[in-house]
Backbone as a printed PyTorch tensor [residue, N CA C, xyz], in Angstrom:
tensor([[[-11.2680,   2.1970,   8.3770],
         [-10.4390,   1.7870,   7.5180],
         [ -9.1840,   1.1290,   8.0520]],

        [[ -8.6910,   0.0610,   7.3300],
         [ -7.6200,  -0.5590,   7.9150],
         [ -6.4630,  -0.5170,   6.8760]],

        [[ -5.8090,   0.5340,   7.0860],
         [ -4.4210,   0.8150,   6.3840],
         [ -3.4220,   0.0480,   7.0050]],

        [[ -2.7330,  -1.0830,   6.2480],
         [ -1.6730,  -1.7880,   6.9370],
         [ -0.3120,  -1.2370,   6.6110]],

        [[ -0.1580,  -0.5870,   5.5560],
         [  1.2060,  -0.2020,   5.0390],
         [  1.1850,   0.9450,   4.2900]],

        [[  2.3030,   1.7770,   4.1390],
         [  2.5890,   2.8510,   3.3300],
         [  3.9400,   2.4330,   2.4970]],

        [[  3.6960,   2.5940,   1.1800],
         [  4.8550,   2.3510,   0.2440],
         [  5.7030,   3.5650,   0.3240]],

        [[  6.9550,   3.4030,   0.8020],
         [  7.9940,   4.5240,   1.0160],
         [  8.6760,   4.9720,  -0.1840]],

        [[  9.3850,   3.7600,  -0.9440],
         [ 10.1100,   3.8820,  -2.0910],
         [ 10.3990,   2.7170,  -2.6650]],

        [[ 10.9080,   2.7360,  -3.8850],
         [ 11.4540,   1.5950,  -4.4980],
         [ 12.6420,   1.0470,  -3.9350]],

        [[ 13.0890,  -0.1440,  -4.1900],
         [ 14.1270,  -0.7320,  -3.5890],
         [ 15.0890,  -1.6860,  -4.5390]],

        [[ 16.0090,  -1.1690,  -5.2200],
         [ 16.7020,  -1.9220,  -6.3470],
         [ 16.0460,  -1.9030,  -7.6000]],

        [[ 16.4260,  -2.5910,  -8.6640],
         [ 15.8260,  -2.5000,  -9.7820],
         [ 14.8930,  -3.8570, -10.2080]],

        [[ 14.6240,  -4.5880,  -9.2120],
         [ 13.8770,  -5.7660,  -9.6830],
         [ 12.3450,  -5.8040,  -9.1300]],

        [[ 11.7970,  -4.6220,  -8.7650],
         [ 10.4950,  -4.2800,  -8.3560],
         [ 10.3070,  -4.3010,  -6.8080]],

        [[ 11.2520,  -4.4530,  -6.1460],
         [ 11.2340,  -4.5120,  -4.6250],
         [ 10.7330,  -3.1050,  -4.0880]],

        [[  9.9370,  -3.0410,  -2.9840],
         [  9.6270,  -1.8190,  -2.3130],
         [ 10.0770,  -1.7680,  -0.9430]],

        [[ 10.2890,  -0.4380,  -0.3570],
         [ 10.5220,  -0.3960,   0.8960],
         [  9.2160,   0.0380,   1.4650]],

        [[  8.5790,  -0.6450,   2.5180],
         [  7.3630,  -0.4100,   3.0600],
         [  7.5480,  -0.1950,   4.5110]],

        [[  6.4890,   0.6930,   5.1010],
         [  6.3700,   0.8380,   6.3480],
         [  5.1450,   0.3640,   6.9300]],

        [[  5.0880,  -0.7730,   7.6280],
         [  3.7860,  -1.3330,   8.1230],
         [  3.2830,  -0.4380,   9.3610]],

        [[  1.9190,  -0.1950,   9.1500],
         [  1.2980,   0.8310,  10.1640],
         [  0.4070,   0.1330,  11.0740]],

        [[ -0.5110,  -0.5900,  10.8200],
         [ -1.4550,  -1.1330,  11.8080],
         [ -1.3600,  -2.4880,  12.0840]],

        [[ -0.3610,  -3.1580,  11.6290],
         [ -0.4090,  -4.5940,  11.6180],
         [  1.0900,  -5.1670,  11.2940]],

        [[  1.4750,  -6.2320,  11.9770],
         [  2.8120,  -6.7780,  11.7940],
         [  2.8050,  -7.5500,  10.6070]],

        [[  3.7890,  -7.5740,   9.6880],
         [  3.9340,  -8.3210,   8.5560],
         [  3.7120,  -9.6690,   8.5580]],

        [[  4.2480, -10.3600,   9.8430],
         [  4.0170, -11.8090,   9.8220],
         [  2.5560, -12.1240,  10.0570]],

        [[  1.6830, -11.3050,  10.2820],
         [  0.2000, -11.4890,  10.5960],
         [ -0.6560, -11.4110,   9.0910]],

        [[  0.0840, -11.1450,   8.1380],
         [ -0.3560, -11.2430,   6.7780],
         [ -0.3520, -12.4370,   6.0870]],

        [[ -1.4510, -12.8780,   5.7090],
         [ -1.4700, -14.1110,   4.9670],
         [ -0.9600, -14.0030,   3.6120]],

        [[  0.1310, -14.4690,   3.0870],
         [  0.6810, -14.3280,   1.7600],
         [  0.0080, -14.9140,   0.6150]],

        [[ -1.0940, -15.7170,   1.0100],
         [ -1.9240, -16.4340,   0.0230],
         [ -3.0960, -15.4900,  -0.2690]],

        [[ -3.3830, -14.4490,   0.6090],
         [ -4.3820, -13.4510,   0.3750],
         [ -3.9380, -12.1410,  -0.3180]],

        [[ -4.5550, -11.5520,  -0.8760],
         [ -4.0570, -10.2150,  -1.5830],
         [ -4.1630,  -9.1570,  -0.6400]],

        [[ -3.4680,  -8.0600,  -0.8400],
         [ -3.5700,  -6.7900,  -0.2610],
         [ -4.2090,  -5.8030,  -1.3500]],

        [[ -4.7050,  -4.7080,  -1.0710],
         [ -5.2180,  -3.9070,  -1.9780],
         [ -4.7210,  -2.4780,  -1.9680]],

        [[ -4.4590,  -1.9410,  -3.2650],
         [ -3.9830,  -0.4760,  -3.4730],
         [ -4.9060,   0.0140,  -4.5160]],

        [[ -5.3560,   1.3950,  -4.0900],
         [ -6.3470,   1.8100,  -5.0960],
         [ -5.5090,   2.7100,  -6.1380]],

        [[ -6.0970,   2.4350,  -7.4900],
         [ -5.6230,   3.3310,  -8.6480],
         [ -7.0000,   3.8570,  -9.2220]],

        [[ -7.0960,   5.1260,  -9.4040],
         [ -8.1390,   5.8750,  -9.8230],
         [ -9.3700,   5.4300,  -9.2810]],

        [[ -9.5800,   5.3280,  -7.8500],
         [-10.4880,   4.8810,  -7.1650],
         [-10.9610,   3.3820,  -7.1870]],

        [[-10.1840,   2.4430,  -7.9190],
         [-10.5710,   1.1210,  -8.0770],
         [ -9.5270,   0.2320,  -7.1230]],

        [[ -9.8860,  -0.5680,  -6.3600],
         [ -8.8060,  -1.4040,  -5.6660],
         [ -8.3110,  -2.4750,  -6.5350]],

        [[ -6.8690,  -2.4880,  -6.6010],
         [ -6.3660,  -3.4970,  -7.3000],
         [ -5.6830,  -4.5020,  -6.3590]],

        [[ -5.9090,  -5.7540,  -6.6070],
         [ -5.2670,  -6.7460,  -5.7270],
         [ -3.7300,  -7.0750,  -5.9920]],

        [[ -2.9210,  -7.1480,  -4.8910],
         [ -1.5820,  -7.4530,  -5.0900],
         [ -1.3170,  -8.7090,  -4.2690]],

        [[ -0.4550,  -9.5260,  -4.7390],
         [ -0.0150, -10.7110,  -3.7690],
         [  1.4930, -10.5090,  -3.4300]],

        [[  1.8760, -10.7290,  -2.1580],
         [  3.2040, -10.4830,  -1.7980],
         [  4.0070, -11.9180,  -2.0130]],

        [[  5.0150, -11.8160,  -2.6580],
         [  5.9720, -12.9910,  -2.9570],
         [  6.9370, -13.0770,  -1.5820]],

        [[  7.4450, -12.0670,  -1.2260],
         [  8.2930, -12.1120,   0.0650],
         [  8.1230, -10.8430,   0.7480]],

        [[  8.4410, -11.0320,   2.2360],
         [  8.5540,  -9.8740,   3.0320],
         [  9.9250, -10.0230,   3.8560]],

        [[ 10.7700,  -9.2320,   3.9320],
         [ 12.0630,  -9.1940,   4.8110],
         [ 12.2140,  -7.9630,   5.6380]],

        [[ 12.5810,  -8.1150,   6.8790],
         [ 12.8700,  -7.0430,   7.6050],
         [ 13.9920,  -6.1840,   7.3440]],

        [[ 13.9110,  -4.7650,   7.3600],
         [ 15.1090,  -3.9780,   7.1310],
         [ 14.9820,  -2.8950,   8.2790]],

        [[ 15.3850,  -3.0410,   9.5200],
         [ 15.3770,  -2.1700,  10.5500],
         [ 13.8260,  -2.1510,  10.8600]],

        [[ 13.1420,  -1.1700,  11.1780],
         [ 11.7090,  -1.1270,  11.3110],
         [ 10.9060,  -0.9270,  10.1420]],

        [[ 11.6000,  -1.1840,   9.0160],
         [ 10.6440,  -1.2180,   7.7040],
         [ 11.0360,  -2.6250,   6.9710]],

        [[ 10.3490,  -2.7690,   5.9180],
         [ 10.3410,  -4.1710,   5.3220],
         [ 10.5440,  -3.9370,   3.7760]],

        [[ 11.4060,  -4.9370,   3.1740],
         [ 11.4330,  -4.9180,   1.7770],
         [ 10.2960,  -5.8750,   1.4830]],

        [[  9.4160,  -5.5580,   0.4220],
         [  8.3770,  -6.2930,   0.0420],
         [  8.4840,  -6.5330,  -1.5300]],

        [[  8.2180,  -7.8680,  -2.0300],
         [  8.3890,  -8.1620,  -3.2920],
         [  6.8110,  -8.6650,  -3.8540]],

        [[  6.1990,  -7.7480,  -4.5840],
         [  4.8770,  -8.1480,  -5.1000],
         [  4.9520,  -8.9070,  -6.3390]],

        [[  4.1140,  -9.8720,  -6.4800],
         [  3.9670, -10.7270,  -7.8670],
         [  3.7230,  -9.8190,  -8.9000]],

        [[  4.3410,  -9.9470, -10.0620],
         [  4.1490,  -9.2240, -11.2460],
         [  4.6250,  -7.7700, -11.2940]],

        [[  5.4230,  -7.4490, -10.1840],
         [  5.9480,  -6.0960, -10.1670],
         [  7.5340,  -6.5390, -10.2910]],

        [[  8.0910,  -6.3090, -11.5920],
         [  9.4320,  -6.9400, -11.7170],
         [ 10.4450,  -5.8370, -12.2200]],

        [[  9.9650,  -4.6880, -12.2230],
         [ 10.9760,  -3.6380, -12.6550],
         [ 10.9620,  -2.3900, -11.7160]],

        [[ 11.8020,  -1.5390, -11.9250],
         [ 12.0220,  -0.3630, -11.2560],
         [ 10.8470,   0.5050, -11.8200]],

        [[ 10.3840,   0.6800, -12.8280],
         [  9.2570,   1.5970, -13.3900],
         [  8.0460,   1.0490, -12.7430]],

        [[  7.8120,  -0.4070, -12.6700],
         [  6.5180,  -0.8100, -12.1760],
         [  6.4940,  -0.5520, -10.6050]],

        [[  7.7000,  -0.5930, -10.0100],
         [  7.5970,  -0.4030,  -8.5480],
         [  7.2470,   1.2110,  -8.1420]],

        [[  7.9520,   1.9970,  -9.1350],
         [  7.7940,   3.3680,  -8.8370],
         [  6.2930,   3.8770,  -8.8950]],

        [[  5.3950,   3.1600,  -9.6240],
         [  3.9680,   3.6100,  -9.7630],
         [  3.3120,   3.1950,  -8.4540]],

        [[  3.9100,   2.3300,  -7.4850],
         [  3.2860,   2.0900,  -6.1210],
         [  3.8800,   3.0800,  -5.0330]],

        [[  4.9520,   3.8640,  -5.3150],
         [  5.3920,   4.6410,  -4.2840],
         [  4.5110,   5.6730,  -3.8050]],

        [[  4.3620,   5.7490,  -2.4320],
         [  3.4170,   6.7150,  -1.8890],
         [  2.0690,   6.3350,  -1.6690]],

        [[  1.7620,   5.1690,  -2.1020],
         [  0.4100,   4.6200,  -2.0010],
         [  0.2850,   3.9340,  -0.6340]],

        [[ -1.0990,   3.7580,  -0.0540],
         [ -1.4700,   3.0480,   1.0860],
         [ -1.9250,   1.7090,   0.6060]],

        [[ -1.3920,   0.7780,   1.5180],
         [ -1.8000,  -0.7470,   1.2860],
         [ -2.8930,  -1.1420,   2.2810]],

        [[ -3.8480,  -1.5810,   1.8160],
         [ -5.1150,  -2.1500,   2.7290],
         [ -5.5130,  -3.4510,   2.5560]],

        [[ -6.1540,  -4.1770,   3.4180],
         [ -6.4480,  -5.5500,   3.5370],
         [ -7.5750,  -5.8480,   2.6490]],

        [[ -8.4380,  -4.8980,   2.5000],
         [ -9.7270,  -5.3000,   1.7130],
         [-10.0210,  -4.1420,   0.6260]],

        [[-10.8870,  -4.6520,  -0.3000],
         [-11.2810,  -3.7850,  -1.3320],
         [-12.0390,  -2.6300,  -0.7920]],

        [[-12.9570,  -2.8110,   0.1400],
         [-13.7030,  -1.6510,   0.6940],
         [-12.8990,  -0.5450,   1.0530]],

        [[-11.8100,  -0.9870,   1.9770],
         [-10.9060,  -0.0110,   2.4360],
         [-10.2180,   0.7200,   1.4600]],

        [[ -9.7630,   0.0070,   0.3390],
         [ -9.0990,   0.8050,  -0.6570],
         [-10.0580,   1.7890,  -1.3030]],

        [[-11.2430,   1.4920,  -1.5140],
         [-12.2710,   2.3050,  -2.2900],
         [-12.5970,   3.4070,  -1.4040]],

        [[-12.7260,   3.3080,  -0.0920],
         [-13.1020,   4.2650,   0.9810],
         [-11.9430,   5.3000,   0.9620]],

        [[-10.7080,   4.8790,   0.8630],
         [ -9.5360,   5.9230,   0.9290],
         [ -9.6860,   6.8030,  -0.1750]],

        [[ -9.7850,   6.0890,  -1.4640],
         [ -9.6330,   7.0140,  -2.5590],
         [-10.9690,   7.9550,  -2.7820]],

        [[-12.1120,   7.5760,  -2.2620],
         [-13.2580,   8.2270,  -2.2890],
         [-13.2250,   9.6150,  -1.6480]],

        [[-12.2690,   9.8810,  -0.7200],
         [-12.2450,  11.1270,   0.0750],
         [-11.2400,  12.0790,  -0.7230]],

        [[-10.5500,  11.5310,  -1.7690],
         [ -9.3740,  12.4660,  -2.3120],
         [-10.2250,  13.5270,  -3.1600]],

        [[ -9.7070,  14.7750,  -2.9140],
         [-10.2700,  15.9110,  -3.5460],
         [-11.6250,  16.6090,  -2.9870]],

        [[-12.0310,  15.9790,  -1.8580],
         [-13.1770,  16.6190,  -1.0910],
         [-12.5700,  17.6980,  -0.1640]],

        [[-13.4020,  18.8120,  -0.0550],
         [-13.0810,  19.9280,   0.8660],
         [-13.8970,  19.8700,   2.0290]],

        [[-13.4000,  19.9760,   3.1850],
         [-14.2060,  19.9120,   4.6090],
         [-14.1240,  21.3150,   5.1400]],

        [[-15.3380,  21.7490,   5.5640],
         [-15.3240,  23.1030,   6.1100],
         [-15.9140,  22.9980,   7.5910]],

        [[-15.5440,  23.7950,   8.4320],
         [-16.1260,  23.7540,   9.7990],
         [-17.0600,  24.9640,   9.8770]],

        [[-18.1850,  24.9450,   9.8980],
         [-19.1100,  26.1750,   9.9350],
         [-18.8160,  27.1470,  11.0950]],

        [[-18.2990,  26.6000,  12.1200],
         [-17.9800,  27.2570,  13.4160],
         [-16.7170,  28.3440,  13.2840]],

        [[-15.7110,  27.8210,  12.5260],
         [-14.4530,  28.6840,  12.2400],
         [-14.4020,  29.4210,  11.0550]],

        [[-15.5930,  30.0410,  10.5430],
         [-15.5470,  30.7260,   9.2080],
         [-14.7950,  31.9860,   9.5490]]])
């Protein structure tokens, strides 16, 4: 799974988000290609309008996210580069793992 970022919190009232990039530098992302965030197990594509550095984090503006309320819906979610990665991440939510040796 290629998680590239974690949405930390909203930033301002115009839909900007504070994001921590995990596995990739933001300058390595093609702004013409979407990134994906899973909602209810379905990957939703988002296009970045802008990315600007703020310390070791970044302020990102996604297209069509234009309000604080819309930005808040993305807080805490992981950002991936492909639909498959977004689907895989959400598929594991709610599963219980047991180690038979440590019962």
